[in-house]
C-alpha positions in Angstrom: -17.7 42.0 -5.9 -18.5 38.4 -4.7 -17.6 35.0 -5.9 -19.8 31.9 -6.0 -19.1 31.2 -2.3 -20.4 34.6 -1.3 -17.0 36.0 -0.2 -16.0 39.4 -1.4 -13.3 39.4 -4.2 -10.4 41.6 -5.1 -11.6 44.2 -7.7 -8.3 43.9 -9.6 -6.4 46.8 -8.0 -2.6 46.8 -8.6 -2.0 46.1 -5.0 -4.5 43.2 -5.0 -2.9 41.8 -8.2 0.5 41.9 -6.6 -0.7 40.0 -3.5 -2.5 37.5 -5.7 0.7 36.8 -7.6 2.6 36.4 -4.4 0.1 33.9 -3.0 0.0 32.0 -6.3 3.8 31.7 -6.4 4.0 30.3 -2.9 1.1 27.9 -3.3 2.6 26.7 -6.7 5.9 26.0 -4.9 4.0 23.9 -2.3 2.2 21.9 -4.9 5.3 21.3 -6.9 6.9 19.8 -3.8 3.9 18.0 -2.3 1.7 17.1 -5.2 -2.1 17.5 -5.8 -3.4 14.4 -4.1 -4.8 16.2 -1.0 -5.0 19.7 -2.4 -7.5 22.0 -0.7 -8.0 25.6 0.1 -7.1 25.0 3.7 -3.8 23.3 2.7 -3.1 26.1 0.2 -3.8 28.7 2.9 -1.5 27.0 5.4 1.3 26.9 2.9 0.8 30.5 2.1 0.5 31.6 5.8 -3.0 32.9 5.3 -6.6 31.8 5.6 -8.9 30.2 3.0 -11.1 33.4 3.2 -8.1 35.4 2.0 -7.6 33.0 -0.9 -11.3 33.3 -1.8 -10.8 37.1 -1.9 -8.1 36.6 -4.6 -9.4 33.5 -6.5 -12.8 32.4 -7.6 -12.7 29.0 -6.0 -10.5 26.1 -5.1 -10.8 24.9 -8.7 -9.8 28.3 -10.0 -6.7 28.4 -7.8 -5.8 24.8 -8.8 -6.2 25.7 -12.5 -3.8 28.7 -12.0 -1.3 26.6 -10.1 -1.2 23.9 -12.8 -0.9 26.7 -15.5 2.1 28.1 -13.7 3.7 24.6 -13.4 3.2 24.0 -17.1 4.8 27.4 -17.8 7.9 26.1 -15.9 7.9 23.0 -18.1 7.7 25.1 -21.2 10.4 27.5 -20.0 12.7 24.6 -19.3 12.1 23.2 -22.8 12.6 26.5 -24.5 15.9 26.9 -22.7 17.0 23.5 -24.0 15.8 24.3 -27.5 17.6 27.6 -27.6 20.9 25.7 -27.4 20.0 23.4 -30.3 20.2 24.0 -34.0 17.3 25.6 -36.0 16.0 22.4 -37.5 12.6 21.1 -36.3 14.1 17.6 -35.6 16.8 19.0 -33.3 14.3 21.2 -31.5 12.0 18.3 -30.8 15.0 16.2 -29.6 16.1 19.0 -27.2 12.5 19.5 -25.9 12.2 15.7 -25.3 15.4 15.5 -23.4 14.2 18.4 -21.2 10.9 16.6 -20.6 12.5 13.2 -20.0 15.0 14.6 -17.5 12.8 17.1 -15.8 12.5 16.9 -12.0 10.3 14.0 -11.0 8.2 16.2 -8.7 7.1 18.5 -11.6 6.3 15.6 -13.8 4.3 13.9 -11.0 2.2 17.0 -10.4 1.4 17.5 -14.1 0.5 13.8 -14.5 -1.8 14.1 -11.4 -3.5 17.1 -13.0 -4.3 15.1 -16.1 -5.5 12.3 -14.0 -7.9 14.6 -12.2 -9.2 15.8 -15.6 -10.0 12.3 -16.6 -11.3 11.1 -13.3 -13.7 14.0 -12.7 -14.2 15.9 -15.9 -17.2 17.7 -14.6 -15.0 19.4 -12.0 -11.5 19.4 -13.5 -12.1 19.5 -17.3 -10.2 22.8 -17.5 -7.0 21.1 -16.3 -7.1 18.9 -19.4 -8.3 21.4 -22.0 -5.8 23.9 -20.9 -2.8 21.6 -21.6 -3.1 21.5 -25.3 -3.9 25.2 -25.5 -0.8 25.9 -23.5 1.7 23.6 -25.2 0.7 23.8 -28.8 1.8 27.4 -29.5 5.4 26.5 -28.4 5.5 23.4 -30.7 4.0 25.4 -33.5 6.8 28.0 -33.0 9.4 25.2 -33.5 8.1 24.6 -37.1 9.8 26.3 -40.1 8.3 29.7 -40.5 7.5 29.3 -44.2 5.1 26.4 -43.5 1.4 27.1 -43.9 -0.3 27.6 -40.5 -2.5 24.4 -40.9 0.6 22.3 -41.5 2.3 23.7 -38.5 -0.8 22.9 -36.4 -1.0 19.4 -37.7 2.7 18.6 -37.1 2.7 20.2 -33.7 -0.4 18.3 -32.7 1.3 15.0 -33.8 4.4 15.8 -31.8 2.4 16.8 -28.7 0.2 13.7 -28.7 3.2 11.5 -29.2 5.4 13.1 -26.5 2.5 12.8 -24.0 2.3 9.1 -24.7 6.0 8.7 -24.1 5.8 10.5 -20.8 3.0 8.1 -19.7 5.3 5.2 -20.8 8.1 6.6 -18.7 5.8 6.8 -15.8 4.5 3.3 -16.1 7.4 1.2 -17.4 10.4 0.0 -15.6 13.2 1.1 -18.0 11.7 3.5 -20.6 13.1 1.5 -23.5 9.9 1.6 -25.5 9.7 5.4 -25.1 13.2 5.8 -26.3 12.5 3.5 -29.3 9.3 5.3 -30.1 11.0 8.6 -29.9 13.5 7.6 -32.6 10.5 6.7 -34.9 9.0 10.1 -34.1 12.2 11.9 -35.1 12.2 10.0 -38.5 8.6 11.2 -39.1 9.6 14.8 -38.3 12.7 14.5 -40.6 10.4 13.3 -43.4 8.1 16.3 -42.8 11.1 18.6 -43.0 12.5 16.9 -46.1 9.1 17.4 -47.8 9.3 21.2 -47.4 
């Protein structure tokens, strides 16, 4: 089986899948530490101690590898938020607060890489659109799960979408402002909106 570059690809054997996961984990750690700015197959191969041809045996292309790396990093963000939420109360408001604290205080390298991924999606959507589309698809199910279980699915989706879009804006504000005061103030307003949604149940 060949990919678009003409290199043979792994046919999905158990051994091949294990090796692919090992490579992905190593490259993800490198990207988490060094960012996306100069990401390339050759840099990824160097960090994994292999060659770009080996990577193209396990991944479709540089874009496919990058997409999977960003997916893995978002999973880390989600896992961190879920750990924080698990220690909070069952109310949606408290879950949103715990998730925000996790996002606000996450390691700067992780936040930087995920911000860079969104920047690439906006700068070159023809090549990196999947990095942007994948974010909502990945984050929304977690936020939907925070909502009261007796809510209709459409209401869960609407409230989760509001929370996601607003938290994204606050993360951008933290990135670009000197003190984060406006993000903190805006977050309190978001919590009041969430509280009203809960009270209307």
